[in-house]
N, C-alpha and C positions, 0 to 999 in steps of 0.2 A: 734680206737674206737670200732669196731665190736666185739672185743674179751671180752671188758669190758660190753657189752651190753649182749652178750651170757653167761657170767659168771653171771651176776645179773639175766638172764632169768633162768638158771639152777639153781641157789640157790633158787630163788622163786619157782620154781617147786619141789625143793626137799622139801621145807616147805608144800606147797600145798598138794603133792601128799602123803609124808610121814604122813602129819596130818590126811590125808582122810584114810590111811590105819590104822593108830593107832585107828581111829574112827571106822573104818569098824570092823577090827579083836580084839579089846579090849573093847572099850567103849560100842558098839552096844551090843554085847553079854550078858555083864553085865547088861544094861538097859533091854533088853528082857528078860532075866532070872528073873529079880527082879520086872518086869513089873512096873519100875520106870522111868517115863519121865524125871525127874529131873536129873538124870545121864547124859542124853545127852544135857540136856539144860546147865547144869554147863560147860561141855566139849566145847560145841558150844558156848558159851559166853566168855570162855576163847581163844578158838583158833581164834575165829572171829577178834580178835585185832593183829594177825600176818597172818593169813589166806587170809584175805580179801586184805589187802596190797600186800601181795605175789602174787595173783591173779591178781590184777592191774598191777604189773611189769611185770607178764607174759605176760599180754595183750597188753601193751603199747610196751615193747621189741620185743614181737613176731609180731606185725604188722611191726613194725621197721625194724626186720631183714628180714621178708616176701617181704617187698618192696625191699630190697637191693638185694635179692636173686631172685624174681620173680617182675620185675618192672612193668610189664603189669597187671593191674590189673583184665582184663579180664581172663588171665590164671589163675586166683584165682578161677574163677566161672566154667569156662570150662574145667578145669584141664587139659589142652592141652599139658603139659610138665610133666615129673617126678616131679619135683620140684612144678609146680602147682598142681599136685594131693596132693601131701603132704600138701601144705597149705590149698588146699579145705578141706582136711580131718581135719587138725588142727581147721579150722573154725566150721567145722561141730560138734565137739566135743565142741567146745566153746558154740555153740548155745545149745546144749543138757544140757551143765553145767549151763548156765544162766537160762534157762527154767526151769530146775529141780529146782535149787536153789530159784527162784523167787517163784515157786509152792509151796516149802516147807517154806519159810518165809512167804507168805501171805495166804497160805491155811490151811497148817498142823500144823505148829508151833503154831499159836494163839489158835489151839484147841487140842493142844498134849495132851493125856492121855493114860493111860494104853491100852485102847482098840484102839487108833490111832499109837501105837508106831510101828504095822506092816507096815503100810504104810509109816511112816517115814523111817525104815529101807530099804523099796524098793529104796526111793529117795536117801539113804545114799550109797547104793550099786551101783545104776547108776553112782554117781557122782563119786564115787571111782574107777568104771572101767572106766569111761571117763578120769579120771586124770591119772591112768595108759595108757590109750590110748594115752593120750598127751606125754607121755615118749616116748612110743614105737615109735610114729610117729616122736618123735624130734630125736632120736637115728637114724632112718632111712636117715634123711637128710644127715648125714655124708655118707651112702652108695651111695646116689643118687649124691651128689658132687662129689665123687671119682670114679663114674663110668663114 
C-alpha cells in the first residue's frame, strides 16, 4: 500500500511543482512584461482544476506517510529524529504555502491589476520556492531512511 501512496504523492508533487515552475518561469514574466493580470488569471483558472486536487493528494498522502515513518506526533513538532526534522520541515513548507495562497486568494487576486502584479509575483515566487523545497525535502527522506 505504501508504494501506491508514495506514487500518488510523487505524481501530485510533479503536477504541483511543475505547474508552479511553468507559472514562475514562463507565465509570470509574460504577465509582468505586458503588465496584464489577465495572463496570470487565465493560467490560474486552468491550473487550479488540477493543481488544487494535486495539493490535496500531497497533503493527505504526506500525512499518512509521515505517520507511518514517524508515528510519534510529538517528533513532528520537536524534530527530535532525522525523520522528524524532515516532517517538521515539510509541515513548515505547507504552512508557508497555505498562508501565501490564502493571502493571494483573498487579498491580492480580488484587486489584481497592473499595479499589483509585483505583489502577486512575490507570492508566486514564494510558493514556487516552497514547492521546490517540498521536492528537495521529500528526496531527502530516502537518504535519511538509508542512513
